[in-house]
C-alpha positions in Angstrom: -9.2 -17.5 34.9 -8.4 -16.9 31.2 -10.6 -14.6 29.3 -11.7 -15.7 25.9 -12.3 -13.3 23.0 -14.8 -14.2 20.4 -14.0 -13.2 16.9 -16.8 -13.0 14.5 -15.8 -13.1 10.8 -18.1 -10.9 8.7 -16.5 -11.1 5.3 -13.8 -13.0 3.4 -12.1 -13.3 0.1 -9.9 -16.0 -1.5 -6.6 -14.9 -3.0 -6.3 -16.1 -6.6 -3.2 -14.2 -7.6 -3.5 -12.2 -10.9 -7.2 -13.3 -11.2 -8.4 -11.1 -8.4 -5.6 -8.9 -7.0 -7.5 -5.7 -7.5 -10.5 -7.2 -5.5 -8.1 -8.3 -2.8 -6.5 -4.8 -2.6 -10.0 -3.2 -2.4 -11.0 -5.8 0.3 -8.0 -4.8 2.4 -8.9 -1.2 2.2 -6.7 1.0 4.4 -4.4 -2.0 5.0 -3.4 -2.0 1.3 0.1 -0.7 1.3 0.5 -1.1 5.0 -0.2 -4.7 5.9 -0.7 -5.9 2.3 2.6 -5.2 0.5 3.9 -6.0 -3.0 7.5 -7.2 -3.4 8.7 -6.5 -6.9 11.9 -8.6 -6.4 9.9 -11.8 -6.3 6.6 -10.5 -7.8 4.6 -11.7 -4.8 2.2 -10.1 -2.3 2.6 -10.3 1.4 0.0 -9.9 4.2 1.4 -9.3 7.7 4.8 -10.4 6.3 3.5 -13.8 5.1 3.6 -14.6 1.4 0.2 -15.0 -0.1 -0.4 -18.2 -2.1 -3.3 -19.1 -4.4 -6.2 -20.3 -2.3 -5.3 -18.3 0.9 -8.3 -16.9 2.8 -8.3 -13.3 3.9 -11.1 -12.4 6.3 -12.3 -9.4 8.2 -13.9 -9.5 11.7 -16.5 -7.2 13.2 -13.8 -4.8 14.4 -12.5 -4.5 10.9 -9.3 -6.4 11.6 -7.9 -8.6 8.8 -7.0 -12.2 9.4 -5.0 -14.6 7.1 -5.9 -18.2 6.8 -3.4 -20.2 4.9 -4.8 -22.7 2.4 -5.4 -26.2 3.4 -3.9 -29.0 1.4 -6.2 -31.9 0.7 -4.9 -35.4 1.2 
């Protein structure tokens, strides 16, 4: 029997590039510079090795772990 883990999201922020990068860095806390990295070669930020795009959702669960939700394209 598989055991399910319930993740409860307690906080989230939407990445809006230059408009709120300081707020995103503050939201990531200790992960800023570890999991959230800036690449000066392409002038982009990466979270867990995935390039952040405008509209991406960064959330935090009850254990303090960050999660990245890529933006959804509307049809």
